[in-house]
N, CA, C and O of each residue as an XYZ file, in Angstrom:
388
protein
N     119.959     93.999     98.234
C     118.913     93.292     97.550
C     118.018     94.242     96.961
O     117.582     95.206     97.591
N     117.711     93.974     95.676
C     116.770     94.907     94.927
C     115.322     94.288     94.930
O     115.112     93.113     94.631
N     114.358     95.170     95.288
C     112.964     94.660     95.306
C     112.511     94.541     93.866
O     112.593     95.495     93.093
N     112.012     93.305     93.498
C     111.628     93.013     92.221
C     110.244     93.614     91.757
O     110.005     93.735     90.555
N     109.354     93.981     92.708
C     108.094     94.634     92.438
C     108.285     96.140     92.431
O     108.746     96.732     93.406
N     107.901     96.775     91.252
C     108.063     98.244     91.256
C     107.027     98.937     92.128
O     105.924     98.425     92.318
N     107.366    100.044     92.631
C     106.412    100.762     93.470
C     105.483    101.554     92.562
O     105.916    102.231     91.630
N     104.179    101.445     92.867
C     103.176    102.111     92.101
C     102.700    103.316     92.846
O     102.419    103.191     94.038
N     102.577    104.552     92.207
C     102.078    105.661     92.867
C     100.689    105.641     93.091
O     100.005    104.808     92.496
N     100.187    106.437     93.860
C      98.734    106.486     94.232
C      97.835    106.913     93.056
O      96.635    106.645     92.997
N      98.536    107.616     92.108
C      97.772    108.090     90.953
C      97.586    106.905     89.856
O      96.676    106.838     89.029
N      98.674    105.969     90.039
C      98.457    104.813     89.159
C      97.464    103.782     89.668
O      96.882    103.024     88.893
N      97.280    103.767     90.987
C      96.211    102.927     91.571
C      94.758    103.638     91.359
O      93.752    102.929     91.347
N      94.680    104.832     91.217
C      93.409    105.594     91.197
C      93.010    105.768     89.695
O      91.869    106.164     89.455
N      93.813    105.518     88.737
C      93.530    105.654     87.335
C      92.331    104.855     86.805
O      91.614    105.382     85.954
N      92.055    103.566     87.271
C      90.993    102.807     86.763
C      89.618    103.334     87.349
O      88.566    103.258     86.714
N      89.722    103.869     88.607
C      88.536    104.482     89.080
C      88.082    105.851     88.376
O      86.916    106.175     88.152
N      89.126    106.518     88.101
C      88.918    107.758     87.391
C      88.274    107.498     85.989
O      87.351    108.168     85.527
N      88.846    106.501     85.407
C      88.269    106.121     84.003
C      86.877    105.587     84.128
O      86.092    105.770     83.197
N      86.511    104.944     85.196
C      85.153    104.398     85.345
C      84.215    105.652     85.617
O      83.143    105.733     85.018
N      84.602    106.597     86.490
C      83.866    107.774     86.803
C      83.585    108.614     85.506
O      82.471    109.072     85.251
N      84.666    108.774     84.726
C      84.585    109.611     83.442
C      83.584    108.839     82.488
O      82.733    109.477     81.869
N      83.684    107.510     82.375
C      82.737    106.855     81.458
C      81.350    106.980     81.896
O      80.438    107.230     81.108
N      81.176    106.798     83.226
C      79.717    106.933     83.773
C      79.159    108.401     83.569
O      77.977    108.620     83.305
N      80.106    109.371     83.713
C      79.674    110.698     83.491
C      79.228    110.996     82.036
O      78.234    111.676     81.780
N      80.039    110.436     81.096
C      79.596    110.455     79.687
C      78.269    109.824     79.377
O      77.422    110.360     78.663
N      78.138    108.652     79.956
C      76.923    107.888     79.758
C      75.656    108.595     80.373
O      74.549    108.495     79.843
N      75.874    109.285     81.473
C      74.802    110.020     82.124
C      74.441    111.176     81.278
O      73.258    111.435     81.059
N      75.456    111.918     80.768
C      75.219    112.995     79.928
C      74.385    112.674     78.661
O      73.465    113.379     78.246
N      74.823    111.525     78.102
C      74.051    111.053     76.809
C      72.621    110.618     77.124
O      71.731    110.836     76.301
N      72.355    109.981     78.346
C      71.043    109.600     78.634
C      70.111    110.513     79.288
O      68.921    110.234     79.434
N      70.704    111.726     79.726
C      69.864    112.635     80.518
C      68.638    113.216     79.687
O      67.580    113.492     80.252
N      68.832    113.394     78.278
C      67.557    113.920     77.655
C      66.439    112.865     77.569
O      65.307    113.230     77.249
N      66.687    111.653     77.825
C      65.605    110.557     77.848
C      64.945    110.378     79.156
O      63.960    109.650     79.282
N      65.496    111.057     80.164
C      64.920    110.768     81.525
C      63.539    111.279     81.668
O      62.680    110.567     82.189
N      63.252    112.558     81.206
C      61.839    112.982     81.420
C      60.805    112.263     80.563
O      59.674    112.110     81.026
N      61.105    111.810     79.351
C      60.082    110.979     78.712
C      59.895    109.720     79.333
O      58.746    109.282     79.396
N      60.925    109.005     79.847
C      60.810    107.728     80.510
C      59.964    107.906     81.773
O      59.089    107.078     82.026
N      60.178    108.905     82.538
C      59.535    109.227     83.751
C      57.958    109.354     83.321
O      57.091    108.765     83.966
N      57.675    110.106     82.267
C      56.281    110.351     81.753
C      55.588    109.098     81.444
O      54.449    108.839     81.832
N      56.375    108.276     80.678
C      55.709    106.967     80.159
C      55.436    106.113     81.395
O      54.383    105.480     81.474
N      56.372    106.078     82.380
C      56.110    105.138     83.541
C      54.955    105.677     84.298
O      54.141    104.852     84.713
N      54.760    106.931     84.540
C      53.609    107.541     85.221
C      52.329    107.212     84.468
O      51.344    106.883     85.128
N      52.262    107.271     83.157
C      51.142    106.985     82.347
C      50.797    105.510     82.411
O      49.617    105.163     82.455
N      51.761    104.657     82.418
C      51.522    103.296     82.451
C      51.167    102.809     83.930
O      50.533    101.771     84.124
N      51.585    103.566     84.871
C      51.207    103.248     86.310
C      49.711    103.495     86.611
O      49.130    102.789     87.436
N      49.140    104.399     86.011
C      47.785    104.876     86.294
C      46.749    103.632     86.117
O      45.924    103.426     87.006
N      46.798    102.863     85.041
C      45.859    101.738     84.939
C      46.125    100.645     85.986
O      45.220     99.951     86.449
N      47.461    100.528     86.344
C      47.740     99.446     87.313
C      47.293     99.935     88.673
O      46.857     99.110     89.476
N      47.369    101.230     88.994
C      46.887    101.797     90.273
C      45.421    101.657     90.326
O      44.922    101.266     91.381
N      44.628    101.945     89.258
C      43.257    101.789     89.231
C      42.857    100.286     89.400
O      41.895    100.036     90.126
N      43.521     99.278     88.785
C      43.227     97.970     88.993
C      43.410     97.453     90.420
O      42.617     96.664     90.933
N      44.506     97.941     91.044
C      44.853     97.643     92.338
C      43.719     98.239     93.357
O      43.355     97.605     94.348
N      43.243     99.416     93.039
C      42.215    100.021     93.801
C      40.875     99.269     93.638
O      40.166     99.100     94.630
N      40.496     98.807     92.410
C      39.292     98.051     92.193
C      39.414     96.730     92.959
O      38.464     96.277     93.597
N      40.542     96.154     92.886
C      40.665     94.828     93.538
C      40.625     95.054     95.117
O      40.130     94.156     95.799
N      41.038     96.014     95.637
C      41.018     96.333     97.066
C      39.530     96.603     97.462
O      39.060     96.077     98.471
N      38.786     97.436     96.648
C      37.343     97.664     97.012
C      36.597     96.331     96.845
O      35.662     96.084     97.608
N      36.917     95.557     95.998
C      36.203     94.215     95.829
C      36.382     93.326     96.977
O      35.406     92.719     97.417
N      37.601     93.188     97.530
C      38.021     92.485     98.613
C      37.312     93.062     99.879
O      36.818     92.300    100.710
N      37.269     94.364    100.009
C      36.614     94.998    101.151
C      35.056     94.810    101.163
O      34.419     94.666    102.206
N      34.505     94.823     99.922
C      33.060     94.640     99.838
C      32.709     93.199    100.171
O      31.613     92.908    100.650
N      33.668     92.287     99.908
C      33.322     90.919    100.247
C      33.574     90.488    101.697
O      32.967     89.574    102.255
N      34.571     91.274    102.267
C      34.965     90.899    103.626
C      34.071     91.542    104.613
O      33.869     90.987    105.694
N      33.497     92.726    104.302
C      32.703     93.463    105.346
C      31.390     92.693    105.736
O      31.076     92.638    106.925
N      30.649     92.126    104.821
C      29.452     91.367    105.348
C      29.840     90.116    106.077
O      29.161     89.722    107.025
N      30.882     89.494    105.678
C      31.352     88.270    106.439
C      31.756     88.723    107.763
O      31.440     88.033    108.732
N      32.445     89.845    107.930
C      32.914     90.176    109.282
C      31.645     90.664    110.235
O      31.618     90.432    111.444
N      30.696     91.308    109.590
C      29.497     91.689    110.359
C      28.695     90.460    110.725
O      28.171     90.359    111.834
N      28.599     89.538    109.806
C      27.895     88.270    110.155
C      28.637     87.513    111.321
O      27.976     87.014    112.232
N      29.882     87.435    111.295
C      30.765     86.832    112.280
C      30.533     87.486    113.594
O      30.434     86.793    114.606
N      30.439     88.819    113.638
C      30.259     89.631    114.859
C      28.868     89.280    115.471
O      28.745     89.044    116.673
N      27.906     89.258    114.660
C      26.481     88.911    115.068
C      26.391     87.490    115.717
O      25.760     87.299    116.757
N      27.045     86.526    115.058
C      26.956     85.242    115.528
C      27.878     84.890    116.717
O      27.732     83.810    117.291
N      28.744     85.701    117.067
C      29.602     85.600    118.188
C      28.847     85.864    119.571
O      28.099     86.832    119.707
N      29.078     84.992    120.529
C      28.321     85.264    121.855
C      28.624     86.576    122.439
O      29.695     87.111    122.153
N      27.771     87.162    123.245
C      27.932     88.546    123.767
C      29.037     88.495    124.884
O      29.905     89.365    124.943
N      28.973     87.459    125.756
C      29.928     87.312    126.873
C      31.149     86.729    126.323
O      31.119     85.609    125.814
N      32.290     87.463    126.397
C      33.561     86.954    125.774
C      34.322     86.229    126.754
O      35.338     86.750    127.214
N      33.926     85.019    127.152
C      34.789     84.176    128.030
C      34.665     84.385    129.514
O      35.272     83.646    130.289
N      33.887     85.381    129.943
C      33.682     85.724    131.352
C      32.330     85.298    131.758
O      31.306     85.755    131.250
N      32.361     84.339    132.762
C      31.021     83.891    133.266
C      30.303     85.171    134.078
O      30.940     86.140    134.492
N      28.974     85.005    134.215
C      28.214     86.127    134.879
C      28.718     86.317    136.402
O      28.874     87.441    136.878
N      28.944     85.215    137.078
C      29.312     85.266    138.421
C      30.735     85.979    138.612
O      30.938     86.795    139.510
N      31.606     85.624    137.765
C      33.016     86.294    137.819
C      32.932     87.705    137.408
O      33.831     88.452    137.793
N      31.945     88.193    136.654
C      31.853     89.584    136.397
C      31.213     90.387    137.429
O      31.034     91.590    137.243
N      30.824     89.755    138.597
C      30.354     90.455    139.689
C      28.821     90.663    139.769
O      28.304     91.501    140.507
N      28.119     89.806    138.922
C      26.645     89.893    138.957
C      26.144     88.606    139.552
O      26.728     87.548    139.320
N      25.095     88.672    140.298
C      24.475     87.385    140.804
C      23.460     86.825    139.793
O      22.578     87.557    139.343
N      23.574     85.527    139.427
C      22.718     85.048    138.396
C      21.214     85.140    138.813
O      20.838     84.736    139.913
N      20.403     85.666    137.927
C      18.958     85.780    138.109
C      18.544     87.044    138.940
O      17.346     87.310    139.042
N      19.371     87.731    139.461
C      18.961     88.957    140.257
C      19.022     90.252    139.348
O      18.148     91.113    139.450
N      19.973     90.356    138.543
C      20.100     91.549    137.730
C      20.870     92.676    138.466
O      20.891     93.792    137.947
N      21.513     92.449    139.659
C      22.084     93.535    140.341
C      23.424     93.085    140.714
O      23.735     91.897    140.635
N      24.257     94.027    141.132
C      25.621     93.626    141.609
C      25.637     92.919    142.903
O      24.800     93.214    143.756
N      26.530     92.003    143.116
C      26.776     91.348    144.368
C      27.620     92.315    145.287
O      28.601     92.897    144.823
N      27.268     92.458    146.454
C      27.992     93.340    147.363
C      28.761     92.548    148.237
O      29.461     93.080    149.098
């Protein structure tokens, strides 16, 4: 009995991949001279955005710092531990032995 499907060699199977690699190489060679100007333009355009982000961060910090300091002042000094549990006798001012 004869096999109806012809045998393909490994070179026939690899041909589309080689064509793709060749095309991408040609495209890269054509676009390479544009790479440096594009990088320079992106860097120049990123500077104002970075300055805007820095200004916004400083504004948020300037607004958050007073609120945080005020919250710290209004918070009670003893953080959940009563004086007796901390080892001090109430009203005496010395440690309990």
